[in-house]
C-alpha positions as CSV (number, residue, x, y, z in Angstrom):
1,M,-4.6,46.6,-17.0
2,S,-2.9,49.0,-19.4
3,K,-1.5,48.0,-22.8
4,Q,2.0,48.5,-21.3
5,E,1.3,46.2,-18.4
6,R,0.0,43.5,-20.7
7,Q,3.2,43.6,-22.7
8,E,5.2,43.2,-19.5
9,R,3.4,40.1,-18.4
10,P,5.9,37.2,-17.9
11,E,6.2,34.9,-20.8
12,K,5.1,31.3,-20.3
13,D,6.8,28.2,-21.6
14,P,4.7,27.5,-24.7
15,D,5.2,23.7,-24.3
16,L,3.4,23.6,-21.0
17,R,-0.1,21.9,-21.2
18,S,-1.6,24.6,-19.0
19,T,-1.2,27.1,-21.8
20,E,-4.4,25.7,-23.1
21,V,-6.3,27.4,-20.3
22,T,-4.1,30.4,-19.6
23,E,-2.7,31.9,-22.9
24,G,-4.3,34.0,-25.6
25,Y,-7.1,36.6,-25.6
26,E,-9.7,33.8,-26.1
27,K,-8.7,32.4,-22.7
28,A,-9.7,35.6,-20.9
29,P,-12.8,33.8,-19.3
30,H,-10.5,31.0,-18.0
31,R,-8.1,33.5,-16.5
32,A,-11.0,35.4,-14.9
33,M,-11.9,32.2,-13.0
34,F,-8.3,31.9,-11.8
35,R,-8.2,35.5,-10.7
36,A,-11.3,35.0,-8.6
37,M,-9.2,32.5,-6.5
38,G,-6.4,35.0,-6.0
39,Y,-4.0,33.9,-8.8
40,D,-2.1,36.7,-10.6
41,D,-0.1,37.2,-13.8
42,E,3.0,35.6,-12.3
43,D,1.0,32.5,-11.3
44,L,-0.6,32.2,-14.7
45,S,2.8,32.4,-16.4
46,S,4.1,29.6,-14.3
47,P,3.8,25.8,-14.5
48,M,0.5,24.7,-13.1
49,I,1.1,22.0,-10.5
50,G,-1.7,20.2,-8.8
51,I,-1.6,19.0,-5.2
52,A,-3.9,16.0,-4.8
53,N,-4.9,16.0,-1.1
54,P,-7.1,13.2,0.5
55,A,-7.4,15.1,3.8
56,A,-10.3,13.9,6.0
57,D,-11.5,13.8,9.5
58,I,-12.4,10.1,9.2
59,T,-9.0,8.6,10.0
60,P,-5.9,9.8,11.9
61,C,-3.9,8.8,8.8
62,N,-5.3,11.8,6.9
63,V,-6.5,14.2,9.6
64,H,-3.4,16.4,9.3
65,L,-2.9,16.3,5.5
66,D,-4.2,19.9,5.0
67,D,-1.1,21.1,6.9
68,V,1.1,18.7,4.9
69,A,-0.4,20.1,1.7
70,D,0.1,23.7,2.8
71,A,3.8,23.0,3.1
72,A,4.0,21.5,-0.3
73,Y,2.0,24.5,-1.6
74,D,4.6,26.8,-0.2
75,G,7.4,24.8,-1.8
76,I,5.7,25.1,-5.2
77,D,4.8,28.8,-4.8
78,D,8.2,29.9,-3.6
79,T,9.9,28.0,-6.5
80,E,7.8,29.9,-9.1
81,G,5.2,27.3,-9.7
82,M,1.4,27.8,-9.7
83,P,0.1,25.4,-7.0
84,I,-3.5,24.3,-7.3
85,E,-4.8,22.1,-4.4
86,F,-7.7,19.7,-5.0
87,G,-9.3,16.9,-2.9
88,T,-10.1,13.3,-3.3
89,I,-11.5,10.5,-1.1
90,T,-10.1,8.2,1.5
91,I,-11.5,5.2,3.5
92,S,-10.3,4.3,7.0
93,D,-9.2,0.7,6.8
94,A,-9.0,0.4,10.6
95,I,-12.4,1.8,11.2
96,S,-14.1,-0.1,8.5
97,M,-12.3,-3.4,9.5
98,G,-14.6,-6.3,10.3
99,T,-17.6,-4.6,8.8
100,E,-19.3,-4.7,5.4
101,G,-17.8,-1.2,4.9
102,M,-14.4,-2.8,4.5
103,K,-15.5,-3.7,0.9
104,A,-15.0,0.0,0.1
105,S,-11.3,0.0,0.8
106,L,-9.9,-1.5,-2.4
107,I,-12.5,0.3,-4.4
108,S,-11.2,3.6,-3.0
109,R,-7.8,2.8,-4.5
110,E,-9.5,2.9,-7.9
111,I,-11.6,6.0,-7.2
112,I,-8.5,7.9,-6.0
113,A,-6.6,7.0,-9.2
114,D,-9.6,7.9,-11.4
115,S,-10.3,11.2,-9.6
116,V,-6.7,12.4,-9.7
117,E,-6.4,11.4,-13.3
118,L,-9.7,13.2,-14.2
119,V,-8.8,16.5,-12.4
120,T,-5.3,16.8,-13.9
121,F,-6.7,15.9,-17.3
122,G,-9.7,18.2,-17.1
123,E,-7.8,21.2,-15.7
124,R,-4.8,20.7,-18.1
125,M,-2.2,20.6,-15.3
126,D,1.5,20.4,-16.0
127,G,2.5,18.2,-13.0
128,I,1.3,16.9,-9.6
129,V,2.3,16.3,-6.0
130,T,0.3,13.4,-4.8
131,I,-0.2,13.0,-1.0
132,G,-1.0,9.7,0.7
133,G,-2.2,8.9,4.2
134,C,-4.2,5.7,4.7
135,D,-3.3,2.5,3.0
136,K,-5.0,2.8,-0.5
137,N,-4.0,6.4,-0.9
138,M,-0.5,5.4,-1.8
139,P,-1.1,3.0,-4.7
140,G,-4.1,5.1,-5.9
141,M,-1.9,8.2,-6.1
142,M,1.0,6.4,-7.9
143,M,-1.5,4.7,-10.3
144,A,-2.8,8.2,-11.2
145,A,0.7,9.5,-11.8
146,I,1.5,6.5,-14.1
147,R,-1.7,6.9,-16.1
148,T,-1.3,10.7,-16.7
149,D,2.5,10.3,-17.0
150,L,2.7,13.9,-15.8
151,P,5.9,15.0,-13.9
152,S,5.0,13.8,-10.4
153,V,6.3,13.6,-6.9
154,F,4.8,11.3,-4.3
155,L,4.5,12.7,-0.7
156,Y,3.7,10.5,2.3
157,G,1.8,12.1,5.2
158,G,3.9,10.2,7.8
159,S,3.1,7.6,10.4
160,I,1.7,7.9,13.9
161,M,3.9,7.6,17.0
162,P,3.4,4.5,19.1
163,G,1.2,4.8,22.2
164,E,2.2,3.6,25.7
165,H,0.3,1.0,27.8
166,D,1.5,-0.8,30.9
167,G,5.1,0.5,30.4
168,R,5.4,-0.7,26.8
169,E,4.8,0.7,23.3
170,V,1.6,-0.3,21.6
171,T,-0.1,0.2,18.3
172,I,-3.5,-0.5,16.7
173,Q,-2.2,-4.1,16.1
174,N,-2.1,-4.7,19.9
175,V,-5.7,-3.4,20.3
176,F,-7.0,-5.7,17.5
177,E,-5.1,-8.7,19.1
178,G,-6.5,-7.6,22.5
179,V,-10.0,-8.3,21.3
180,G,-9.0,-12.0,20.8
181,A,-7.3,-12.0,24.2
182,V,-10.5,-10.8,25.9
183,A,-12.6,-13.4,24.1
184,D,-10.1,-16.1,25.3
185,G,-10.1,-14.8,28.9
186,E,-6.5,-13.8,28.7
187,M,-7.2,-10.0,29.1
188,S,-9.9,-8.1,30.9
189,E,-12.2,-5.7,29.2
190,G,-10.9,-3.0,31.5
191,E,-7.3,-3.5,30.4
192,L,-8.4,-3.5,26.7
193,D,-10.2,-0.2,27.4
194,E,-7.0,1.3,28.8
195,M,-5.0,0.1,25.8
196,E,-7.6,1.5,23.5
197,R,-7.3,4.9,25.0
198,H,-3.5,5.1,24.6
199,A,-2.7,3.1,21.5
200,C,-3.2,6.0,18.9
201,P,-1.8,9.2,20.4
202,G,-2.2,11.5,17.4
203,A,-2.2,12.0,13.7
204,G,-0.5,9.7,11.2
205,S,-0.8,6.3,9.6
206,C,-0.5,3.1,11.6
207,G,3.0,2.9,12.9
208,G,4.3,-0.6,12.1
209,M,5.5,-1.9,8.8
210,F,1.9,-2.3,7.8
211,T,0.5,-1.4,4.4
212,A,0.8,2.4,4.6
213,N,4.4,2.4,5.8
214,T,5.2,-0.5,3.4
215,M,3.9,1.4,0.4
216,A,5.5,4.7,1.5
217,S,8.9,2.9,1.8
218,I,8.3,1.3,-1.6
219,S,7.7,4.8,-3.1
220,E,11.4,5.5,-2.4
221,A,12.6,2.2,-3.9
222,L,10.4,2.7,-7.0
223,G,11.8,6.2,-7.5
224,F,8.5,8.1,-6.9
225,A,9.7,9.9,-3.8
226,P,13.1,11.2,-2.7
227,L,15.1,8.9,-0.5
228,G,14.5,9.5,3.2
229,S,11.0,11.0,2.7
230,A,9.0,8.0,4.0
231,S,10.0,7.7,7.6
232,P,9.6,11.2,9.3
233,P,6.5,10.9,11.6
234,A,3.3,12.8,10.8
235,E,3.7,15.3,13.6
236,H,7.4,16.0,13.4
237,E,8.8,19.2,11.8
238,S,10.8,17.0,9.4
239,R,7.6,15.8,7.8
240,Y,6.8,19.4,6.8
241,E,10.3,19.9,5.6
242,E,9.8,16.9,3.3
243,A,6.5,18.3,2.1
244,R,8.1,21.6,1.2
245,R,10.9,19.7,-0.6
246,A,8.3,17.7,-2.6
247,G,6.8,21.0,-3.7
248,E,10.1,22.4,-4.8
249,L,11.0,19.2,-6.6
250,A,7.7,19.2,-8.4
251,V,8.6,22.5,-10.1
252,E,11.9,21.0,-11.1
253,V,10.5,17.8,-12.6
254,V,8.0,19.9,-14.6
255,Q,10.8,22.1,-15.9
256,E,12.9,19.1,-16.8
257,R,9.9,17.2,-18.2
258,R,10.7,14.2,-15.9
259,S,7.8,11.8,-15.9
260,P,7.1,8.4,-14.4
261,S,7.8,6.7,-17.7
262,D,11.3,8.1,-17.6
263,F,12.2,6.2,-14.4
264,L,9.8,3.3,-13.9
265,T,11.4,0.1,-15.3
266,R,11.3,-3.6,-14.5
267,E,14.4,-2.9,-12.4
268,S,12.5,-0.3,-10.3
269,F,9.9,-2.9,-9.5
270,E,12.5,-5.5,-8.6
271,N,14.0,-2.9,-6.2
272,A,10.6,-2.3,-4.6
273,I,10.1,-6.0,-4.1
274,A,13.5,-6.5,-2.6
275,L,12.8,-3.7,-0.1
276,Q,9.4,-5.2,0.7
277,V,10.7,-8.7,1.4
278,A,13.7,-7.3,3.3
279,V,11.6,-5.3,5.8
280,G,8.8,-7.8,6.1
281,G,6.3,-5.5,4.4
282,S,2.6,-6.0,3.9
283,T,1.2,-8.7,1.6
284,N,-1.0,-5.9,0.2
285,A,2.1,-4.5,-1.5
286,V,2.0,-7.6,-3.8
287,L,-1.4,-6.6,-5.0
288,H,-0.5,-2.9,-5.4
289,L,2.9,-3.5,-7.1
290,L,1.2,-5.8,-9.6
291,A,-1.4,-3.1,-10.2
292,L,1.2,-0.4,-10.7
293,A,3.2,-2.5,-13.1
294,A,0.1,-3.3,-15.1
295,E,-0.7,0.5,-15.3
296,A,2.8,1.1,-16.5
297,G,2.8,-1.7,-19.0
298,I,5.8,-3.4,-17.3
299,D,6.0,-7.1,-17.4
300,L,5.7,-8.3,-13.7
301,D,4.1,-11.5,-12.6
302,I,3.3,-12.8,-9.2
303,E,6.0,-15.5,-9.3
304,T,8.6,-12.7,-9.4
305,F,8.0,-12.2,-5.6
306,N,9.2,-15.8,-5.0
307,E,12.3,-15.3,-7.1
308,I,13.3,-12.1,-5.3
309,S,12.5,-13.5,-1.9
310,A,14.7,-16.5,-2.6
311,R,17.7,-14.2,-3.1
312,T,16.9,-11.4,-0.6
313,P,17.1,-12.0,3.1
314,K,14.8,-10.4,5.7
315,I,16.9,-8.0,7.7
316,A,14.4,-5.7,9.5
317,D,12.4,-6.9,12.5
318,L,9.5,-4.5,12.6
319,Q,5.8,-4.8,13.6
320,P,3.8,-6.9,12.9
321,G,6.4,-9.7,13.2
322,G,8.7,-7.7,15.6
323,E,8.2,-5.0,18.2
324,R,9.6,-1.8,16.5
325,V,7.8,0.8,14.4
326,M,8.6,3.2,11.6
327,N,9.8,5.9,13.9
328,D,12.5,3.5,15.2
329,L,13.7,3.1,11.6
330,H,13.5,6.9,11.1
331,E,15.7,7.5,14.1
332,V,18.6,5.5,12.6
333,G,18.4,6.9,9.1
334,G,15.1,5.6,7.6
335,V,14.5,3.5,4.5
336,P,17.9,4.5,3.0
337,V,19.7,2.4,5.6
338,V,17.9,-0.7,4.3
339,L,18.4,0.3,0.7
340,R,22.1,0.8,1.3
341,A,22.4,-2.7,2.9
342,L,20.8,-4.2,-0.1
343,H,22.8,-2.2,-2.6
344,D,26.1,-3.0,-0.9
345,A,25.2,-6.7,-1.1
346,G,24.4,-6.5,-4.8
347,L,20.7,-7.0,-4.2
348,L,19.5,-3.7,-5.6
349,H,19.7,-2.3,-9.1
350,G,21.7,0.8,-8.4
351,D,21.4,2.2,-11.9
352,A,17.6,2.5,-11.6
353,L,16.6,6.2,-12.0
354,T,14.5,8.1,-9.5
355,V,12.2,11.2,-9.7
356,T,15.2,13.4,-8.8
357,G,16.9,12.5,-12.1
358,N,19.7,10.6,-10.3
359,T,20.0,6.9,-10.0
360,I,19.2,5.2,-6.7
361,A,23.0,4.6,-6.2
362,E,23.8,8.3,-6.7
363,E,21.1,9.2,-4.2
364,L,22.4,6.8,-1.6
365,E,25.9,8.2,-2.2
366,Q,24.7,11.8,-1.6
367,I,22.7,10.8,1.5
368,D,25.4,8.5,2.8
369,P,23.2,6.6,5.3
370,P,24.8,4.6,8.1
371,T,25.5,0.9,7.6
372,V,23.6,-1.6,9.6
373,E,27.0,-2.7,11.2
374,D,27.6,0.9,12.4
375,L,24.2,1.1,14.0
376,D,24.3,-2.0,16.1
377,V,20.5,-2.0,16.9
378,D,18.4,-5.0,17.7
379,Y,15.8,-4.6,15.0
380,L,18.2,-4.4,11.9
381,N,20.4,-7.2,10.9
382,T,23.1,-7.4,8.3
383,V,22.6,-9.2,5.0
384,D,25.3,-11.7,6.0
385,D,23.6,-12.4,9.4
386,P,19.9,-11.9,8.6
387,I,16.8,-12.5,10.6
388,H,15.7,-15.0,7.9
389,E,17.8,-16.2,5.0
390,R,14.9,-15.6,2.7
391,G,12.6,-12.6,2.3
392,A,9.3,-12.4,4.0
393,I,6.9,-12.9,1.1
394,R,6.0,-16.3,-0.4
395,I,3.7,-17.1,-3.3
396,L,1.9,-20.4,-2.9
397,S,0.3,-22.3,-5.7
398,G,-1.2,-25.7,-6.1
399,N,-4.7,-27.1,-7.0
400,L,-6.3,-24.6,-4.6
401,A,-4.5,-21.6,-6.0
402,P,-3.5,-22.2,-9.6
403,D,-2.8,-18.5,-10.1
404,G,-1.2,-18.0,-6.8
405,S,-1.8,-16.9,-3.2
406,V,0.3,-14.8,-0.8
407,I,1.7,-15.3,2.7
408,K,4.1,-13.1,4.8
409,I,6.5,-15.0,7.0
410,T,6.6,-13.3,10.4
411,G,7.7,-16.3,12.6
412,E,8.9,-19.7,11.9
413,D,11.0,-20.0,8.7
414,H,9.8,-23.5,7.7
415,L,6.0,-24.0,8.0
416,H,4.0,-27.1,7.1
417,H,0.4,-27.6,7.9
418,E,-2.1,-30.3,7.0
419,G,-5.6,-31.0,8.2
420,P,-9.3,-30.9,7.7
421,V,-10.7,-27.5,6.6
422,R,-13.6,-25.6,8.1
423,V,-15.2,-23.5,5.3
424,F,-16.8,-20.1,5.9
425,E,-18.6,-18.2,3.1
426,Q,-17.7,-14.8,4.5
427,E,-15.6,-13.1,7.2
428,E,-18.5,-12.8,9.7
429,G,-19.0,-16.5,10.2
430,A,-15.3,-17.1,10.7
431,M,-15.0,-14.3,13.2
432,E,-18.0,-15.6,15.2
433,Y,-16.4,-19.1,15.3
434,V,-13.1,-17.6,16.6
435,Q,-14.8,-15.3,19.2
436,E,-16.8,-18.2,20.5
437,G,-13.5,-19.8,21.5
438,R,-14.0,-22.8,19.1
439,V,-10.7,-22.4,17.3
440,K,-8.0,-24.9,18.4
441,S,-4.4,-25.8,17.5
442,G,-4.2,-27.5,14.1
443,D,-7.3,-25.9,12.7
444,V,-7.4,-24.9,9.0
445,I,-9.9,-22.1,8.3
446,C,-11.0,-21.1,4.8
447,I,-12.9,-17.8,4.2
448,R,-14.1,-17.4,0.6
449,N,-16.4,-15.2,-1.5
450,E,-14.3,-12.2,-0.3
451,G,-12.3,-11.8,-3.6
452,P,-12.2,-8.7,-5.8
453,Q,-15.5,-9.6,-7.6
454,G,-17.1,-11.9,-5.1
455,G,-16.9,-9.5,-2.1
456,P,-16.8,-7.3,-3.9
457,G,-13.7,-5.4,-2.9
458,M,-11.5,-8.0,-1.3
459,R,-11.9,-7.2,2.3
460,E,-9.0,-7.1,4.7
461,M,-9.6,-9.4,7.7
462,L,-7.4,-8.2,10.5
463,G,-10.2,-8.8,13.0
464,V,-10.1,-12.6,12.4
465,T,-6.3,-13.0,12.2
466,S,-5.8,-10.8,15.3
467,A,-8.4,-12.7,17.3
468,V,-6.6,-15.9,16.4
469,A,-3.3,-14.4,17.3
470,G,-4.7,-12.9,20.5
471,Q,-5.7,-16.4,21.6
472,G,-2.2,-17.7,21.1
473,H,-2.7,-19.4,17.8
474,A,-0.8,-17.2,15.4
475,E,1.6,-20.0,14.3
476,D,-0.5,-23.2,14.8
477,V,-3.8,-22.2,13.1
478,A,-3.9,-21.7,9.4
479,L,-6.2,-19.3,7.6
480,F,-6.6,-18.8,3.9
481,T,-8.9,-16.7,1.8
482,D,-9.6,-15.2,-1.6
483,G,-9.8,-11.8,0.2
484,R,-6.9,-10.0,1.9
485,F,-5.3,-9.7,5.2
486,S,-4.1,-6.4,6.8
487,G,-0.5,-5.3,6.8
488,A,-0.8,-5.7,10.6
489,T,-1.6,-9.4,10.2
490,R,0.9,-11.9,11.5
491,G,1.0,-15.7,11.6
492,F,-0.1,-18.5,9.3
493,S,-2.4,-16.4,7.1
494,I,-2.6,-16.8,3.3
495,G,-4.5,-14.3,1.2
496,H,-5.2,-13.4,-2.5
497,V,-6.1,-17.0,-3.4
498,A,-6.7,-16.9,-7.2
499,P,-8.8,-17.6,-9.1
500,E,-11.3,-16.5,-6.5
501,A,-14.4,-18.4,-5.5
502,F,-16.9,-16.2,-7.3
503,V,-15.4,-16.9,-10.8
504,G,-15.3,-20.6,-10.1
505,G,-11.8,-21.0,-8.6
506,P,-11.0,-24.3,-6.9
507,I,-11.5,-22.7,-3.5
508,A,-15.3,-22.7,-4.3
509,A,-15.2,-26.5,-4.5
510,L,-14.0,-26.9,-0.9
511,E,-16.3,-28.7,1.7
512,D,-15.9,-29.0,5.4
513,G,-13.5,-31.8,6.3
514,D,-11.5,-31.8,3.0
515,T,-7.8,-32.3,3.8
516,V,-5.8,-29.2,3.0
517,T,-2.0,-29.1,2.7
518,I,0.0,-25.9,3.2
519,D,3.8,-26.1,2.7
520,I,5.7,-22.9,2.7
521,D,9.0,-24.4,1.6
522,D,7.4,-26.1,-1.4
523,H,5.1,-23.1,-2.1
524,E,2.1,-25.3,-2.0
525,L,-1.6,-24.7,-1.1
526,S,-3.6,-27.7,-2.1
527,V,-6.5,-29.9,-1.3
528,D,-6.7,-33.7,-1.4
529,L,-9.0,-33.8,-4.4
530,T,-8.4,-34.7,-8.0
531,D,-8.9,-32.2,-10.8
532,E,-12.0,-34.3,-11.9
533,E,-13.4,-34.1,-8.3
534,I,-13.0,-30.3,-8.2
535,E,-14.6,-30.0,-11.6
536,Q,-17.5,-32.1,-10.7
537,R,-18.2,-30.1,-7.5
538,L,-18.2,-26.9,-9.5
539,E,-20.5,-28.2,-12.3
540,D,-23.6,-26.3,-11.1
541,Y,-21.7,-23.4,-9.4
542,D,-23.4,-20.1,-10.4
543,P,-23.2,-17.5,-7.7
544,E,-25.2,-14.3,-7.7
545,P,-23.5,-10.9,-7.1
546,T,-23.8,-9.5,-3.6
547,Y,-24.9,-6.1,-4.8
548,D,-27.0,-5.4,-7.9
549,S,-26.8,-1.6,-7.9
550,G,-24.6,1.3,-6.9
551,V,-20.8,1.6,-6.7
552,L,-20.2,-1.9,-5.3
553,A,-22.1,-3.5,-8.2
554,K,-20.1,-1.5,-10.7
555,Y,-16.8,-2.5,-9.2
556,H,-17.9,-6.1,-8.9
557,S,-17.9,-6.4,-12.7
558,D,-14.9,-4.2,-13.2
559,F,-12.3,-5.8,-11.0
560,G,-9.7,-8.2,-12.5
561,S,-7.9,-11.1,-10.7
562,A,-5.8,-10.5,-7.6
563,A,-3.1,-12.4,-9.5
564,N,-2.8,-9.3,-11.7
565,G,-3.3,-6.6,-9.1
566,A,-7.1,-6.5,-9.1
567,V,-7.0,-3.6,-11.6
568,T,-10.1,-2.0,-13.2
569,N,-8.4,0.1,-15.9
570,P,-9.2,-1.6,-19.2
571,G,-5.9,-0.2,-20.7
572,A,-3.7,-1.8,-18.0
573,K,-1.3,-4.5,-19.3
574,W,-0.1,-7.6,-17.6
575,D,1.6,-10.8,-18.5
């Protein structure tokens, strides 16, 4: 390059962090490395924007994300940014479900956050587009954005379309429940085989309002993603339009220095919870929202979910409680339809800012989504005539869960259950019990030692809950655990019992035959034992970790309580 050409090289904003690796004669070796990858002078003079991409061939949720990332790349490149794509991990929750491998799922949330934080820090990036597919991708990516506080845009990979079996739409939830139906003699193995072959017709995350779609929807309510970006299906052209828009917006937020700390507030999190309880979103969102708030240093405790559920009705009837999926919501306007209904009813903080620089009220005004009244569809109700008067999430406490536990209401509004408990030390024993056909109406099943430290990793147990539901006991058999349940779980299932058994929580004191009381209206999960009796039973309790080396051993000691989001970041703050 001649002296004249060097003088004409575009001038870079000196306040950008990436100047540390692109500017000055002493950075010639650094620029040489970039040039080896095809970057030119114009790129090196532009904002450096990372694209965190967890693409993988191990789950349909992520199998298409290279194409999504390409669209985001083009959006950045065409808006005079310097796009740099890099990878991170993912775990397929559905494929690992019911196995020891499911212990990796929650750990993957932490590794995703750590890896994205490390790459953006090490490479001195100016901003990021974070892409999510399978369940833990979404909170992991948003946690990374909060930690780095770089200008960031969250981009969802989109959900799978429903399959068709026997003239009706089906999803992976139906297949899991079919396993229980076969065990109970209500379905033949041949029919289950047919359902299996048609339930998942292509790329995308599980289609109901399970964890992936819940967290993608919440990304809009929190302000991390533009309104309307969560609902386009994975294989629709509109998904790639959203990806390109995310890339363009990423350049804007870098230029405007608009970071997560500029829009994340207590009000943002209250909006996210209001959306979650209004659509019947996954219980896992409780865990992830607590973790995100802790990372952001925002005061949010688990009892807030009860407070917001008490004032926010459930107005959407989507799977797992209903029959409809995310694509049905997309076809009538997506998440903004629900947000508008809540905002018009005074149940949303309209002045909360978003990644676009506008408030959520301003974004709704620009989009102008239809009202629920105008739509007249059978899976969306008005706030004045809701499906349930209270939101779908309840936090139960009592002497079995002093720090709280979580249930999602998918059926009966008023639930009370009392009876002798059957205790299982891990998921496998409970699954065997159910599959042998021994479960009956009125049973109370406890699964412990599946918490963040005890598991470790807080396994989701959709296999057990689906087998119970598949045998017709979704509402008359109660299950509770210090582990988690899947976003596809429905029925009388209580998770996140805290403190967990491994750290000496009261759940560790339970014995077969103890009388357990569950009362949803009174927010109670208790056992007919005195504090002294519980203390006496725990006197000699001293469990050994399940793993003594490797990644599971490390996270066994790192995880905090589920009541605080099960975070591992020592700098995270909670109440």
